[in-house]
C-alpha positions as CSV (number, residue, x, y, z in Angstrom):
1,X,-22.5,149.0,156.4
2,X,-22.2,152.5,155.1
3,X,-22.6,154.4,158.3
4,X,-23.0,157.7,156.5
5,X,-26.4,156.6,155.3
6,X,-27.7,155.3,158.7
7,X,-28.7,158.3,160.9
8,X,-29.6,156.0,163.9
9,X,-26.2,154.4,163.8
10,X,-24.5,157.8,163.5
11,X,-26.4,159.3,166.5
12,X,-25.8,156.3,168.7
13,X,-22.1,156.1,167.9
14,X,-21.7,159.8,168.5
15,X,-23.5,159.5,171.8
16,X,-21.5,156.5,172.9
17,X,-18.3,158.5,172.2
18,X,-19.7,161.6,173.9
19,X,-20.6,159.6,177.0
20,X,-18.3,156.5,177.1
21,X,-19.3,155.8,180.7
22,X,-22.7,154.8,179.4
23,X,-21.8,153.9,175.8
24,X,-24.6,152.1,174.1
25,X,-27.3,150.0,175.9
26,X,-30.1,147.9,174.5
27,X,-33.2,150.0,174.3
28,X,-31.4,153.2,173.7
29,X,-32.0,152.7,170.0
30,X,-35.7,153.2,170.5
31,X,-35.2,156.5,172.2
32,X,-32.7,157.7,169.6
33,X,-34.9,156.4,166.7
34,X,-38.0,158.2,168.0
35,X,-36.1,161.4,168.3
36,X,-34.8,161.0,164.7
37,X,-38.3,160.5,163.4
38,X,-39.5,163.5,165.3
39,X,-36.8,165.8,163.9
40,X,-37.0,164.5,160.3
41,X,-33.8,162.5,160.6
42,X,-31.6,165.6,161.4
43,X,-28.7,163.9,163.1
44,X,-27.3,167.0,164.9
45,X,-30.7,167.9,166.3
46,X,-31.4,164.3,167.3
47,X,-28.0,164.0,169.1
48,X,-28.6,167.3,170.9
49,X,-32.1,166.2,172.1
50,X,-30.8,162.8,173.1
51,X,-28.0,164.4,175.1
52,X,-30.4,166.8,176.8
53,X,-32.8,163.9,177.7
54,X,-30.0,161.8,179.0
55,X,-28.3,164.4,181.1
56,X,-30.2,167.6,181.8
57,X,-33.9,167.4,181.0
58,X,-35.1,163.9,182.0
59,X,-31.8,162.5,183.3
60,X,-32.4,159.3,181.5
61,X,-28.8,158.2,181.5
62,X,-29.2,156.4,184.7
63,X,-31.8,154.2,183.0
64,X,-29.1,152.9,180.7
65,X,-26.1,152.9,182.9
66,X,-24.7,149.5,184.2
67,X,-26.4,149.8,187.6
68,X,-29.8,150.6,186.1
69,X,-30.5,153.1,188.9
70,X,-33.4,154.8,187.2
71,X,-35.0,151.5,186.2
72,X,-35.1,150.4,189.8
73,X,-36.4,153.8,190.9
74,X,-39.2,153.8,188.3
75,X,-40.1,150.2,189.2
76,X,-40.2,151.1,192.9
77,X,-42.6,153.9,192.2
78,X,-44.9,151.6,190.3
79,X,-44.6,149.0,193.1
80,X,-45.5,151.5,195.8
81,X,-48.5,152.6,193.7
82,X,-49.6,149.0,193.3
83,X,-49.4,148.4,197.1
84,X,-51.4,151.5,197.9
85,X,-53.9,151.7,195.1
86,X,-54.1,148.2,193.5
87,X,-53.2,145.6,196.1
88,X,-55.2,142.8,194.2
89,X,-53.2,143.5,191.1
90,X,-49.9,143.6,193.1
91,X,-50.7,140.2,194.6
92,X,-51.5,138.8,191.1
93,X,-48.3,140.1,189.6
94,X,-46.2,138.9,192.6
95,X,-47.8,135.4,192.2
96,X,-46.4,135.2,188.7
97,X,-42.9,134.9,190.0
98,X,-41.4,137.5,187.7
99,X,-39.9,140.6,189.4
100,X,-41.7,143.8,188.5
101,X,-38.4,145.4,187.4
102,X,-38.0,142.6,184.9
103,X,-41.6,143.1,183.5
104,X,-41.1,146.9,183.2
105,X,-37.5,146.9,181.9
106,X,-38.5,146.6,178.2
107,X,-41.2,149.2,178.1
108,X,-39.3,151.7,180.2
109,X,-36.0,151.3,178.4
110,X,-37.6,151.4,175.0
111,X,-39.9,154.3,176.0
112,X,-42.8,152.0,175.2
113,X,-41.8,152.0,171.5
114,X,-41.4,148.2,171.6
115,X,-45.1,147.7,172.4
116,X,-47.0,150.5,170.7
117,X,-47.3,152.0,167.2
118,X,-45.0,154.8,166.1
119,X,-47.6,157.6,166.6
120,X,-48.3,156.5,170.1
121,X,-44.5,156.2,170.8
122,X,-44.0,159.8,169.6
123,X,-46.7,160.9,172.0
124,X,-44.9,159.1,174.8
125,X,-41.7,160.9,173.8
126,X,-43.5,164.2,173.9
127,X,-44.7,163.4,177.4
128,X,-41.2,162.3,178.5
129,X,-39.8,165.7,177.3
130,X,-42.5,167.6,179.2
131,X,-43.1,165.5,182.3
132,X,-39.7,163.7,182.6
133,X,-39.8,160.3,184.4
134,X,-43.3,160.9,185.8
135,X,-44.6,160.4,182.2
136,X,-43.3,156.8,182.2
137,X,-44.6,156.0,185.6
138,X,-48.1,157.5,184.8
139,X,-48.3,155.6,181.5
140,X,-47.5,152.2,183.1
141,X,-50.1,153.0,185.8
142,X,-52.7,153.7,183.1
143,X,-51.8,150.5,181.2
144,X,-52.0,148.3,184.4
145,X,-55.3,149.9,185.5
146,X,-56.7,149.4,182.0
147,X,-55.6,145.7,181.9
148,X,-56.4,144.9,185.5
149,X,-59.7,143.1,185.0
150,X,-58.3,141.1,182.1
151,X,-55.2,140.1,184.0
152,X,-57.1,139.0,187.1
153,X,-59.3,136.7,184.9
154,X,-56.2,134.7,183.9
155,X,-56.2,131.3,185.6
156,X,-53.3,129.2,186.7
157,X,-52.8,127.8,183.2
158,X,-52.4,131.2,181.7
159,X,-55.8,131.1,180.0
160,X,-58.7,133.5,180.3
């Protein structure tokens, strides 16, 4: 592979060398890729924004570190909301036997880019820059609220 022609690769390698304690983690490519799209593939600007989001602005590094501290914190915030505001939905999700953190890992670590179109993902990135981790929590709350009735109609066989 000619790395000189792959801005995503270049930004991720630069970041992993800049922060070897984190290195590269699955899902980080979505964040870096969205940033690259947003800055017309300017690698230096993308690296700078990625570094700011990981360290200063949104402190996203702990989402990708080995202990996944931020993933658990975000999941706990959603779980608390479910218990307080959506107990019926919390019960349904618990009955599925998959931990909430497991369900939310993909969307949170990929900044939802793995489940929405590029324009929506760029809006999520904008919200992340402005609202930090609250953006991710609020988006998943909105998604769960929107899907609640449909989810609750699913029977034991997984059919509507």
